[in-house]
C-alpha positions as CSV (number, residue, x, y, z in Angstrom):
1,M,9.2,89.3,276.9
2,S,11.4,87.4,279.6
3,T,10.2,86.9,282.8
4,T,13.5,86.5,284.5
5,E,15.5,89.0,286.9
6,P,18.2,90.6,285.2
7,G,20.4,88.6,288.2
8,D,19.3,84.8,287.0
9,L,21.3,82.8,284.8
10,T,19.4,80.5,282.4
11,P,21.6,78.0,280.7
12,P,20.4,76.4,277.3
13,Q,18.3,73.9,277.8
14,S,20.5,71.7,276.3
15,P,24.3,71.4,274.1
16,A,23.0,71.7,270.3
17,P,21.7,75.5,271.2
18,R,25.3,76.2,273.0
19,R,27.1,75.2,269.8
20,R,25.1,76.7,267.4
21,R,25.9,79.9,269.6
22,R,29.8,79.3,269.1
23,R,29.4,78.3,265.6
24,H,27.9,81.7,264.8
25,T,30.7,83.8,266.9
26,P,34.0,84.6,265.9
27,A,36.4,82.2,267.4
28,R,38.6,84.1,269.4
29,R,39.0,82.8,273.3
30,F,42.9,82.9,272.8
31,S,43.7,85.4,270.6
32,G,47.0,85.9,269.9
33,V,47.7,82.8,270.9
34,G,48.8,79.7,268.9
35,R,46.2,75.9,270.1
36,H,48.9,74.2,271.0
37,G,50.2,77.2,273.5
38,A,50.1,77.7,276.7
39,G,47.6,79.6,277.1
40,D,44.8,76.5,276.2
41,T,46.8,74.4,279.0
42,A,45.7,77.0,281.8
43,A,42.1,77.6,280.6
44,V,41.3,73.9,280.3
45,E,42.4,73.7,284.0
46,E,40.4,76.7,284.7
47,A,37.3,75.3,283.1
48,L,37.8,71.7,285.7
49,A,38.2,73.8,288.6
50,L,35.2,75.8,288.0
51,A,32.8,72.7,287.3
52,S,34.3,71.1,290.7
53,E,32.4,73.7,292.7
54,A,29.0,74.0,294.1
55,A,26.3,73.2,291.9
56,L,24.7,76.6,292.0
57,P,27.9,79.1,291.2
58,T,27.6,82.3,291.3
59,P,28.4,84.4,288.6
60,V,32.4,85.3,288.4
61,P,33.1,88.7,287.3
62,V,35.7,88.9,284.5
63,A,37.3,91.8,283.7
64,A,37.8,93.0,280.3
65,P,39.3,92.1,277.8
66,V,36.8,89.7,277.3
67,D,36.0,87.4,274.6
68,E,33.2,86.3,273.4
69,F,32.6,83.4,275.4
70,D,31.3,85.3,278.3
71,T,28.3,86.6,278.3
72,H,25.3,89.1,280.1
73,E,23.6,88.4,283.3
74,G,21.8,91.9,284.0
75,T,25.1,94.3,284.6
76,E,27.4,91.3,285.1
77,L,29.9,89.4,283.2
78,V,29.3,85.6,283.4
79,S,32.0,83.2,282.8
80,W,30.6,80.5,280.4
81,H,32.8,78.2,283.2
82,A,30.1,78.6,285.2
83,V,27.5,78.0,282.5
84,D,28.7,74.8,282.1
85,A,28.6,73.9,285.7
86,R,25.2,74.8,286.5
87,E,24.4,72.6,282.9
88,G,25.8,69.8,285.1
89,A,23.4,70.9,288.0
90,E,20.4,70.6,286.2
91,A,21.2,67.4,284.7
92,A,21.7,65.9,288.3
93,G,18.1,67.3,289.4
94,G,20.2,70.6,292.0
95,W,19.3,73.8,290.2
96,A,17.2,75.9,289.8
97,P,17.4,79.3,288.7
98,E,17.0,82.7,291.0
99,S,17.7,85.1,288.4
100,G,19.0,85.8,285.5
101,F,17.3,84.8,281.8
102,A,14.4,81.7,281.6
103,P,15.2,78.7,280.0
104,E,13.0,79.5,277.7
105,D,14.0,82.8,276.9
106,D,17.2,81.3,274.6
107,G,16.7,84.2,272.0
108,A,17.2,87.0,274.3
109,W,20.3,85.5,276.1
110,L,22.1,84.8,272.7
111,A,21.1,88.3,271.2
112,A,22.4,89.7,274.9
113,A,25.8,87.7,274.3
114,E,26.3,88.6,270.3
115,E,25.3,92.3,271.7
116,E,28.3,92.4,274.2
117,A,30.8,90.2,272.2
118,G,30.6,92.9,269.8
119,A,31.4,95.6,271.9
120,A,34.2,93.7,273.6
121,E,37.9,94.3,272.2
122,H,39.0,92.2,269.8
123,H,42.9,91.5,268.9
124,G,44.0,89.9,265.2
125,G,45.6,86.4,265.4
126,S,48.6,87.0,263.1
127,F,52.2,86.3,264.2
128,E,52.9,89.9,264.0
129,D,50.2,90.6,266.5
130,G,50.6,87.6,268.8
131,L,54.5,88.5,268.8
132,S,53.1,92.4,269.9
133,R,51.1,91.7,272.5
134,F,53.0,89.0,274.4
135,G,56.8,90.5,272.7
136,A,57.4,86.2,272.3
137,V,56.5,83.6,270.1
138,P,54.7,81.2,273.0
139,A,55.8,77.6,272.5
140,G,54.4,75.1,270.1
141,Y,53.4,77.9,267.9
142,L,52.4,77.3,264.3
143,P,51.7,80.7,262.0
144,A,47.9,81.9,261.8
145,E,48.1,80.1,257.7
146,H,48.2,77.2,259.1
147,F,44.7,76.8,261.2
148,Y,43.3,79.7,260.3
149,P,41.1,79.9,256.9
150,D,42.5,81.8,254.0
151,E,40.9,84.2,253.8
152,E,41.7,85.2,257.2
153,V,45.3,84.8,256.2
154,D,47.3,87.7,255.1
155,Y,49.8,85.9,251.9
156,S,51.2,90.1,251.1
157,D,54.1,89.3,252.6
158,R,54.5,85.7,251.1
159,K,53.5,87.0,247.7
160,R,56.2,89.6,247.9
161,R,58.7,87.3,249.0
162,R,58.4,84.8,246.4
163,R,58.1,88.3,243.9
164,R,61.6,89.1,245.1
165,R,63.4,85.3,244.9
166,G,61.8,85.4,241.3
167,F,63.0,88.9,240.4
168,T,66.9,87.1,242.1
169,L,66.9,84.3,240.1
170,A,65.9,86.4,236.8
171,A,68.6,88.3,237.6
172,I,71.5,85.7,238.1
173,V,70.1,83.3,235.2
174,L,70.6,86.9,233.3
175,V,73.4,87.7,234.4
176,F,75.2,84.1,233.6
177,L,73.2,83.6,230.2
178,L,75.0,87.6,229.7
179,A,78.3,86.0,230.8
180,V,77.9,82.8,228.9
181,G,77.4,85.2,225.6
182,G,79.7,87.4,226.0
183,G,82.4,84.7,226.8
184,G,81.6,83.1,223.3
185,Y,81.3,86.3,221.1
186,W,85.0,86.8,222.7
187,L,85.9,83.2,221.9
188,L,84.4,83.3,218.1
189,K,86.1,87.0,217.8
190,Q,89.6,85.3,218.4
191,L,88.6,82.7,216.5
192,T,88.2,84.4,212.9
193,A,89.9,87.8,214.2
194,P,93.1,87.8,211.7
195,P,96.4,87.3,213.3
196,A,98.5,90.2,214.8
197,D,100.6,91.8,211.7
198,Y,102.5,95.5,211.5
199,A,101.5,97.8,208.8
200,G,104.5,98.4,207.3
201,P,107.1,98.8,205.5
202,G,109.2,98.5,208.5
203,S,112.9,100.2,208.8
204,G,116.0,99.3,209.4
205,N,118.4,96.8,208.4
206,V,117.9,92.9,209.5
207,S,120.4,90.3,207.9
208,F,118.4,86.7,207.9
209,T,119.7,84.0,207.4
210,V,118.0,81.0,206.3
211,E,118.8,77.3,206.8
212,S,118.6,74.5,204.6
213,G,115.8,72.1,205.8
214,W,113.8,75.2,207.2
215,G,110.3,75.3,206.3
216,A,107.7,77.7,207.0
217,K,107.3,77.2,210.4
218,Q,110.4,77.6,211.2
219,I,111.1,80.6,209.5
220,G,108.3,81.9,211.0
221,K,109.4,81.6,214.3
222,H,113.3,83.1,213.5
223,L,110.9,85.9,211.5
224,V,109.3,86.5,215.4
225,D,112.5,86.6,217.1
226,A,114.2,89.2,215.2
227,G,111.3,90.9,215.5
228,V,110.9,91.2,211.0
229,V,107.4,90.5,211.5
230,K,104.4,90.5,214.0
231,S,103.2,87.2,214.8
232,T,104.1,83.1,213.4
233,G,100.2,83.5,212.3
234,A,100.5,86.5,210.1
235,F,103.2,84.8,208.3
236,D,101.4,81.3,208.0
237,A,98.5,83.4,206.4
238,A,101.0,85.2,204.3
239,V,101.9,81.5,202.9
240,A,98.6,80.5,202.8
241,A,97.8,82.8,200.7
242,N,100.6,82.6,198.1
243,T,101.0,79.0,197.5
244,A,103.7,78.9,194.6
245,A,106.0,80.8,197.2
246,T,109.2,78.2,197.6
247,F,112.5,79.1,200.3
248,H,115.5,78.6,200.0
249,P,119.1,78.3,202.5
250,G,120.6,81.8,201.9
251,D,121.1,85.4,203.8
252,F,118.6,88.0,202.8
253,Q,118.3,91.8,204.2
254,L,115.1,92.3,206.0
255,K,113.4,95.4,207.4
256,R,112.0,95.1,211.1
257,E,108.6,95.1,211.6
258,M,107.9,94.1,207.9
259,T,104.6,92.9,206.5
260,A,104.0,89.6,206.6
261,A,103.5,89.2,202.9
262,D,106.7,92.1,202.0
263,A,108.6,89.6,204.2
264,L,107.3,86.7,202.5
265,E,108.1,88.1,199.1
266,A,111.7,89.0,199.9
267,L,112.6,85.3,201.2
268,T,111.1,83.9,198.2
269,G,113.2,86.4,195.9
270,K,110.3,88.3,194.3
271,A,110.7,91.6,195.7
272,D,114.2,92.5,194.6
273,A,113.5,90.4,191.2
274,V,115.9,87.8,191.7
275,T,116.0,83.9,190.7
276,Y,117.3,81.2,192.7
277,F,118.8,77.7,192.9
278,A,120.9,75.3,194.1
279,L,123.1,72.4,192.9
280,D,124.1,69.4,194.6
281,P,127.3,67.7,194.7
282,N,127.7,65.0,191.8
283,V,125.6,66.2,189.6
284,R,125.6,65.9,187.0
285,L,125.5,68.3,183.8
286,N,122.3,67.7,182.3
287,A,120.5,67.3,186.1
288,A,122.5,71.0,186.6
289,L,121.1,72.4,183.5
290,T,117.7,71.2,184.9
291,A,118.2,72.6,187.7
292,I,119.3,76.0,186.5
293,S,115.7,76.2,184.3
294,E,114.0,76.0,187.0
295,G,115.5,78.6,188.9
296,T,115.8,81.6,187.4
297,G,112.8,80.6,184.1
298,L,116.0,79.8,181.5
299,S,115.2,77.9,178.7
300,L,116.5,74.7,179.3
301,D,117.5,74.5,175.5
302,E,119.4,77.9,175.6
303,L,121.5,76.8,178.6
304,K,122.7,73.4,176.8
305,A,123.2,75.7,174.1
306,A,125.4,78.3,175.9
307,A,126.9,74.7,177.8
308,A,128.8,73.6,174.6
309,K,130.8,76.5,173.8
310,P,133.3,75.6,176.6
311,S,135.5,78.5,175.2
312,A,133.6,80.9,175.6
313,F,133.8,80.7,179.6
314,G,137.6,80.9,179.0
315,L,138.2,76.6,179.5
316,P,140.6,74.9,177.9
317,E,140.8,73.4,175.1
318,S,140.7,70.2,176.5
319,A,137.3,71.0,178.0
320,T,134.6,69.7,175.7
321,N,131.8,70.7,177.7
322,L,130.6,72.4,181.1
323,E,130.5,69.1,183.3
324,G,132.5,69.1,186.6
325,W,133.0,73.0,186.1
326,L,129.4,74.0,187.0
327,H,130.5,74.8,191.0
328,P,127.4,72.9,194.0
329,G,126.2,75.4,196.2
330,E,123.5,78.4,195.7
331,Y,122.7,81.1,193.9
332,R,121.0,84.3,193.2
333,F,120.9,86.2,189.8
334,P,119.0,89.3,188.8
335,R,115.8,88.1,187.0
336,D,116.9,89.8,183.9
337,A,120.2,87.7,183.4
338,D,120.8,85.2,181.0
339,A,121.9,81.6,179.9
340,Q,125.5,83.1,179.9
341,T,125.3,84.8,182.6
342,V,124.3,82.9,185.3
343,L,126.5,80.0,184.0
344,Q,129.4,81.8,184.0
345,G,128.5,82.4,187.3
346,L,129.5,79.1,188.4
347,V,132.6,78.2,186.6
348,D,134.0,81.3,187.8
349,A,133.4,79.5,191.3
350,T,134.9,76.7,190.4
351,K,137.9,78.4,189.3
352,A,137.7,80.1,192.6
353,T,138.0,77.0,194.3
354,L,140.8,75.9,192.1
355,E,143.3,78.8,192.4
356,K,142.3,78.6,196.2
357,Q,144.0,75.2,195.8
358,G,146.6,76.8,193.8
359,I,146.4,75.5,190.6
360,T,145.7,78.3,187.8
361,D,147.0,76.1,184.6
362,P,143.7,75.8,182.6
363,A,144.8,71.8,181.6
364,Q,145.7,71.2,185.1
365,Q,142.6,72.4,186.3
366,Q,140.2,70.5,184.0
367,R,142.9,67.4,185.2
368,T,142.2,68.0,188.5
369,L,138.0,68.5,188.3
370,T,138.2,64.6,186.0
371,I,140.1,63.0,189.1
372,A,137.3,64.8,192.0
373,S,134.3,63.8,189.9
374,I,135.5,60.0,190.5
375,L,136.6,60.5,193.7
376,M,133.0,61.6,194.7
377,A,131.7,58.3,192.4
378,E,134.0,56.3,194.5
379,A,135.2,56.8,197.8
380,L,133.8,58.2,201.1
381,K,135.2,61.7,202.1
382,G,137.8,59.9,204.4
383,D,139.4,57.9,202.0
384,Y,139.6,61.1,199.5
385,A,142.9,61.6,199.6
386,K,144.0,58.0,200.0
387,V,142.1,57.3,196.9
388,A,143.3,60.4,194.8
389,G,146.8,58.7,195.6
390,V,145.9,55.0,194.1
391,I,144.0,57.1,191.3
392,E,147.7,58.8,190.5
393,N,149.9,55.6,190.6
394,R,147.7,53.8,188.2
395,L,148.1,57.0,185.7
396,A,151.8,57.1,185.9
397,A,153.8,56.0,183.0
398,D,155.4,53.3,184.8
399,N,152.7,51.6,186.4
400,K,153.2,47.9,185.7
401,E,150.3,47.1,187.7
402,T,147.5,48.4,185.9
403,Y,149.8,49.9,182.7
404,G,147.9,53.0,182.9
405,L,144.2,52.1,183.7
406,L,142.0,53.1,185.8
407,Q,139.4,50.4,185.4
408,S,136.7,53.0,187.5
409,D,133.1,50.8,187.1
410,A,131.7,55.2,188.0
411,T,133.4,56.4,184.6
412,V,132.2,53.4,182.3
413,I,128.6,53.8,183.9
414,Y,128.2,57.5,183.6
415,G,129.3,56.6,180.0
416,L,126.2,54.2,179.5
417,D,124.0,57.3,180.7
418,R,123.2,56.0,184.4
419,Y,123.5,55.2,187.3
420,S,124.2,51.6,188.2
421,L,126.8,50.8,190.1
422,L,127.0,46.8,188.7
423,V,129.0,46.6,184.6
424,T,128.9,44.0,183.1
425,K,132.1,42.1,181.4
426,A,131.0,43.0,177.9
427,E,130.2,46.2,179.7
428,Q,133.9,46.2,180.7
429,Q,135.0,45.6,177.5
430,D,132.8,47.7,175.5
431,K,135.5,50.1,173.2
432,S,132.9,52.4,172.0
433,N,131.6,53.9,175.3
434,P,134.7,56.6,175.5
435,F,134.2,56.5,179.3
436,N,135.6,53.3,179.8
437,T,138.4,53.0,181.5
438,Y,138.4,49.3,181.3
439,V,140.1,49.6,177.7
440,H,140.9,53.0,177.3
441,K,144.0,54.4,179.4
442,G,144.0,57.5,181.0
443,L,141.4,59.6,182.5
444,P,137.9,59.7,180.6
445,P,137.5,62.7,178.2
446,T,135.4,65.2,181.0
447,P,134.6,64.9,184.3
448,I,131.6,63.2,185.3
449,G,130.3,65.3,187.8
450,S,130.3,68.5,189.8
451,P,132.8,67.7,192.8
452,N,132.6,69.3,195.7
453,D,135.5,71.5,197.8
454,A,136.6,68.4,199.5
455,A,137.3,66.2,196.2
456,I,139.0,69.0,194.4
457,D,141.1,69.7,197.7
458,A,141.5,65.7,197.7
459,A,142.5,65.5,194.3
460,A,144.6,68.4,194.0
461,H,146.6,67.2,197.3
462,P,146.4,63.1,196.9
463,Q,148.1,60.9,200.0
464,A,151.3,58.7,198.4
465,S,151.2,55.4,198.8
466,D,152.2,52.5,197.0
467,D,148.5,50.6,196.3
468,Y,147.2,50.4,193.1
469,Y,143.6,49.2,193.8
470,W,140.4,50.1,195.9
471,V,136.8,48.5,196.9
472,T,134.4,49.3,199.4
473,V,133.0,45.7,200.6
474,N,130.6,47.9,202.9
475,L,128.1,49.9,201.5
476,D,126.4,50.8,205.0
477,T,129.6,51.4,207.3
478,G,131.2,53.1,203.9
479,E,134.7,50.3,205.0
480,T,136.9,50.4,202.1
481,L,140.1,48.0,201.4
482,F,143.2,49.1,199.6
483,A,145.8,46.0,197.5
484,K,148.9,46.7,196.5
485,T,148.7,43.6,193.6
486,H,145.6,42.0,191.3
487,N,145.7,39.0,194.3
488,E,145.1,41.2,197.0
489,H,142.3,43.1,195.1
490,L,140.4,39.9,194.5
491,A,139.9,38.5,198.2
492,N,138.5,41.8,198.7
493,V,136.3,41.5,196.4
494,D,135.1,38.6,197.2
495,K,134.3,40.3,200.6
496,Y,132.6,42.8,198.7
497,R,130.9,40.2,196.8
498,Q,129.8,38.1,200.0
499,W,128.2,41.3,201.7
500,C,126.3,41.8,198.5
501,Q,124.6,38.2,199.1
502,A,124.1,38.9,203.2
503,N,122.1,42.3,202.0
504,E,120.0,41.1,198.9
505,G,119.2,43.7,196.4
506,R,121.8,46.3,197.6
507,C,124.4,45.8,195.2
508,K,122.4,46.9,192.4
């Protein structure tokens, strides 16, 4: 039992017990206020003021709410600031207790303090609690979790925020992956999807022309423009699937909105069972028959046998074969057409051209074709008519310059079955060559190739002149010089030889 009166105050005998009490009591002196705020500064100033008062302070009533650093002295509340002052007075030897707890009754005093602290109103130390009590955040405030132990801090809001951020990031990543995956799928589908094509079979009629030199790409573009096929990709795919397809110039009847495969068959002649071939101008008979065989599928031997009977095609007796009578151009025949039918079509085309020039006599037709074939071998298109006039001068019966000799290198090499323009002296004197116009007067036995319409027109209408000679002195420009006498001609021939020396290998 303590012997002190209820009103007496008995401070701890030393600072150690006081420190122990503080350790056993929750630190809530400045409840809800940060340790670096204005509240701490005011408390410190108050403690200094109390310490400077009289050595024997009287108990200071403290209005509720109180904190755990306040204690009982009887039935009154005494601030620990006063206790601090009394400790100082005792140390100076000027303090003696008059009432309250005795120094030796430290346990009772501590028990009373703890009881009072338990009965006092307590406040939370969180940010939300301080904000609700004071309406604002005091200056210098730090969040509670920065200076309270982990077990006193509520991390639930932080965890919820972190979970929300995690969910948001996961959603963003998922959306990104879906977008990338969807875009990749779309791109893959576009790359692997078949090109756009019409369902076919098409309707209406479309006249379509394939120009000479057009390839699959160019034809496909024009087919799309004409509304025949839906896309160039579909036509390219059809061409790739049919590697044997071959395009030839000509006019075709197609339909609108055809499938690419059907359009390809129509253009290659398979849809209508039609064969196709083309003959170039100035081509010789054997080369012409080979091209016809390749285009129609007819046997080359069958074609040669038919061509060896010119009378069967209504040609004059002077025509020993069909040389010169197979008109150059593009042709289509039914697939079941025989050799006679195909060759007759080309001969008829030549006859039509001759008749257009007013030449209807069979013998005269043969003569015109022979001259026209020499023009194509010896001259340029611009000189056709003038060279035709020189040939007529040489063929004249009163010719005193060449005495009826054409002296054409082109006829000599035809008889030798080669294409080189150079003729030796021995070859010019070879009488065994029936096409050697250096030793045989007049025209050769047959034409030496298939002349085109321009050459036939010039042969039918030669340009009159007094010239008997011609020579091309520049193979690049086609410059041709004409002469009336042999000496003039030799001078022109020297110019040709000089050009050949300056352009080695060009005159072989």
